[in-house]
C-alpha positions in Angstrom: 146.9 203.1 76.8 143.3 202.0 76.3 143.8 199.4 79.1 145.0 202.1 81.5 142.0 204.2 80.9 139.6 201.3 81.3 141.3 200.3 84.6 141.0 203.9 85.9 137.3 204.0 84.9 136.6 200.8 86.8 138.3 202.1 89.9 136.2 205.2 89.8 133.0 203.1 89.5 134.0 200.9 92.4 134.8 204.0 94.5 131.3 205.5 93.8 129.6 202.2 94.9 127.9 199.4 93.0 124.6 197.6 93.2 124.6 193.9 93.6 123.7 193.5 89.9 126.5 195.7 88.8 129.1 194.2 91.1 128.2 190.6 90.1 128.1 191.4 86.4 131.5 193.1 86.6 133.1 190.0 88.1 131.4 187.6 85.6 132.6 189.8 82.7 136.1 189.7 84.1 136.0 185.9 84.2 134.7 185.7 80.6 137.5 188.0 79.5 140.1 185.9 81.2 138.8 182.7 79.6 139.0 184.3 76.1 142.5 185.5 77.0 141.4 189.2 76.8 143.2 191.6 79.1 141.4 192.0 82.4 140.5 195.5 83.8 140.2 194.1 87.3 143.1 193.3 89.7 142.9 190.8 92.5 142.6 193.8 94.9 139.6 195.1 92.8 137.8 191.8 93.0 138.3 191.7 96.8 137.1 195.3 97.1 133.9 194.4 95.1 133.2 191.3 97.2 133.5 193.5 100.4 131.0 196.1 99.2 128.2 196.2 101.9 124.9 194.8 100.4 121.5 193.7 101.6 118.2 192.6 100.3 117.9 192.4 96.5 121.5 193.4 96.1 122.6 190.3 97.9 120.4 188.1 95.8 121.5 189.7 92.5 125.2 189.4 93.5 124.8 185.8 94.6 123.1 185.0 91.3 126.1 186.3 89.3 128.5 184.4 91.6 126.6 181.2 90.9 126.7 182.0 87.2 130.5 182.6 87.4 131.0 179.2 89.1 128.8 177.5 86.6 130.7 179.1 83.7 134.1 178.1 85.1 133.0 174.5 85.8 131.2 174.2 82.5 134.3 175.3 80.6 136.5 172.8 82.4 134.0 170.0 81.8 133.8 171.0 78.1 137.5 170.8 77.7 137.7 167.4 79.4 134.7 166.1 77.5 136.2 167.1 74.1 139.5 165.3 75.0 137.6 162.3 76.2 135.3 162.2 73.2 138.4 162.0 70.9 139.6 159.0 72.8 136.2 157.4 72.8 135.8 157.8 69.1 139.1 156.1 68.5 138.1 153.3 70.9 134.7 152.8 69.2 136.3 152.7 65.8 138.7 149.9 66.7 135.9 147.9 68.4 133.5 148.2 65.5 136.0 147.0 63.0 136.3 143.7 64.7 132.9 142.9 66.3 129.8 141.3 64.9 126.4 142.9 65.0 125.5 141.3 68.4 128.6 142.6 70.0 127.9 146.1 68.6 124.4 146.1 70.2 125.8 145.0 73.6 128.4 147.7 73.4 125.9 150.5 73.0 123.5 148.9 75.5 126.2 149.3 78.1 125.8 153.1 78.0 122.0 152.9 78.6 120.1 151.9 81.8 121.6 149.1 83.8 119.5 146.1 83.3 118.9 144.0 86.5 116.4 141.5 87.7 113.5 142.8 89.7 114.9 141.2 92.8 118.2 143.0 92.3 116.4 146.3 91.8 114.3 145.8 94.9 117.5 145.1 96.9 119.0 148.4 95.6 115.9 150.4 96.6 115.8 148.7 100.0 119.5 149.5 100.6 119.0 153.2 99.7 115.9 153.4 101.8 117.7 152.2 104.9 120.3 154.9 104.3 117.7 157.6 103.9 116.0 156.5 107.2 119.3 156.6 109.1 120.5 159.9 107.6 120.3 163.1 109.6 118.8 165.9 107.6 119.3 169.6 108.2 116.2 171.1 109.8 116.6 173.9 107.3 116.2 171.3 104.5 113.1 169.9 106.3 111.6 173.4 106.3 112.5 173.9 102.7 110.8 170.7 101.6 107.7 171.6 103.7 107.6 174.9 101.9 107.7 173.2 98.5 105.0 170.8 99.6 102.5 173.5 100.5 103.5 176.3 98.1 102.3 176.4 94.4 104.4 174.3 92.1 105.8 177.3 90.2 107.5 178.5 93.4 110.2 175.8 93.1 110.7 176.8 89.4 111.0 180.5 90.2 113.5 179.9 93.0 115.6 177.4 90.9 115.8 180.0 88.1 117.7 182.3 90.4 120.6 179.8 90.3 121.6 180.5 94.0 123.8 178.4 96.3 121.5 177.9 99.2 123.6 176.8 102.2 121.5 178.1 105.2 117.9 178.9 106.1 118.7 182.6 105.7 119.8 182.0 102.1 116.6 180.1 101.4 114.3 182.7 103.0 116.1 185.5 101.1 115.6 183.7 97.8 111.8 183.3 98.2 109.8 185.8 96.2 107.6 188.1 98.2 104.4 186.5 97.0 105.4 183.2 98.6 106.6 184.6 101.9 103.5 183.5 103.8 104.0 179.9 102.7 107.6 180.1 104.1 106.2 181.4 107.5 103.6 178.6 107.5 106.3 175.9 106.8 108.5 177.3 109.6 105.6 177.4 112.0 104.5 173.9 111.2 107.9 172.4 111.8 108.2 174.4 115.1 104.8 173.1 116.2 105.7 169.5 115.3 108.9 169.8 117.4 107.3 171.4 120.4 104.4 168.9 120.4 107.0 166.0 120.5 106.3 164.6 117.0 110.1 164.4 116.4 113.3 165.1 118.3 116.1 167.3 117.0 119.9 166.5 117.1 122.8 168.9 117.3 126.6 168.4 117.2 128.5 168.4 120.5 130.3 171.6 119.6 127.0 173.4 119.2 125.5 172.2 122.5 126.2 175.4 124.5 124.6 177.6 121.9 121.7 175.3 120.9 120.3 174.3 124.3 119.3 177.9 125.5 118.0 178.8 122.0 115.9 175.6 121.9 114.3 176.5 125.3 113.2 179.9 123.9 112.1 178.4 120.6 109.8 176.0 122.4 108.1 179.0 124.1 108.0 181.1 121.0 110.1 183.8 122.5 113.1 183.4 120.2 113.9 186.3 117.8 113.8 185.7 114.0 117.5 186.1 113.7 118.3 183.7 116.5 115.7 181.3 115.1 117.7 181.1 111.8 120.9 180.5 113.7 119.3 177.7 115.7 117.7 176.0 112.7 121.1 175.8 111.0 122.5 173.8 114.0 119.7 171.2 114.1 119.1 167.9 112.4 116.3 165.3 112.2 116.7 161.6 111.3 114.9 160.3 108.2 113.1 157.7 110.3 111.4 160.4 112.4 110.4 162.4 109.3 109.1 159.2 107.6 107.0 158.3 110.7 105.5 161.8 111.0 102.1 161.7 109.4 102.0 165.5 109.1 104.9 165.4 106.7 103.7 163.2 103.8 106.3 164.5 101.4 108.9 162.3 103.1 107.0 159.0 102.4 107.5 159.3 98.7 111.1 160.5 99.0 112.2 157.6 101.3 110.3 154.8 99.5 111.3 155.8 95.9 114.7 155.3 94.3 116.6 158.5 93.6 119.6 158.5 91.4 122.7 160.2 92.9 121.4 160.2 96.5 124.4 158.9 98.5 126.8 159.0 95.6 129.5 157.3 97.7 127.7 154.1 96.8 128.2 153.3 93.1 124.9 151.4 92.9 123.0 154.7 93.6 124.5 156.5 90.6 122.7 154.5 88.0 119.5 154.5 86.0 118.0 151.0 86.2 115.7 148.7 84.1 114.7 145.2 85.1 113.8 142.1 83.2 110.4 140.5 83.8 109.1 137.1 82.5 105.6 137.5 81.1 103.3 134.5 80.5 100.3 135.7 78.5 98.8 135.6 75.1 100.0 139.1 74.6 103.2 140.9 75.7 102.8 144.4 77.2 106.0 146.4 76.8 105.9 148.9 79.7 108.9 150.8 78.3 107.0 151.7 75.1 103.4 151.3 76.2 102.9 149.0 73.1 101.0 145.7 73.0 102.6 142.9 70.9 100.4 140.0 70.0 101.8 136.5 70.7 102.7 134.6 67.5 101.1 131.5 69.0 97.7 131.2 70.8 98.0 130.0 74.3 101.1 130.0 76.6 103.8 132.6 75.6 106.9 133.3 77.5 108.9 136.4 76.7 111.2 138.9 78.4 110.9 142.6 78.3 112.8 145.2 80.4 111.0 147.8 82.3 112.4 151.2 82.9 112.4 152.4 86.5 
């Protein structure tokens, strides 16, 4: 009986209308109730009705935040269940290994879960291979604008936007997520990228299926006569190669990005999923351990050869 009353109450609330915060919170609560096997007061039709409620401005941001939280909650629970099951198997596996191995083998076993130790030459080859991919890759122009914004805006801007937990899939999503106090930096970033394109500092690319839409919009964008809404549509259709971004002196943020190794960039290549450390031969009277910033005195005056791995 209590369930029927709750369901009717929810339907009355939906009929009256919900803010983005209220609608998102209701869906998140329903997901949590389902996970804990409590009876849900929302039907599939109710959820569809809530998602179709017209929203704009802050309501859209609030609703998207709760949807991101809902996805994170769902994924987190699945990972938690898998991790617990895997941990039980791993504990059994470790127990069997440790019963039969000597101390050296035990150390090697646990080292395998830390940074991958490679030679400096091997590490440089990995960095070079990833760098080549970054230079050939075609980046969304919306992502280029986003990175320009973060390069010129105060550091806390990125933290505040990240805290919103939004799924940013378009330039419109990104602009909507920016707090009002940083809006001018967003306009500046957009204007700078437009200026660099119109002055010929880089060329843009679009897919064949977007050609009919992109070409007339590009012509207007060059002359500054494109509306804000059409500008956002155009930006989401355009791409720029990493090589052009790297060569553009007005975009220094791309130098560091391209030249430095980033774990999990291009995850299709297993070598880019790792944290690395490399061995280095040191011939000095003292050994400097870069990983711990500690100086160890050589036991013998004169030539000393030792190996120490450097975290990278």
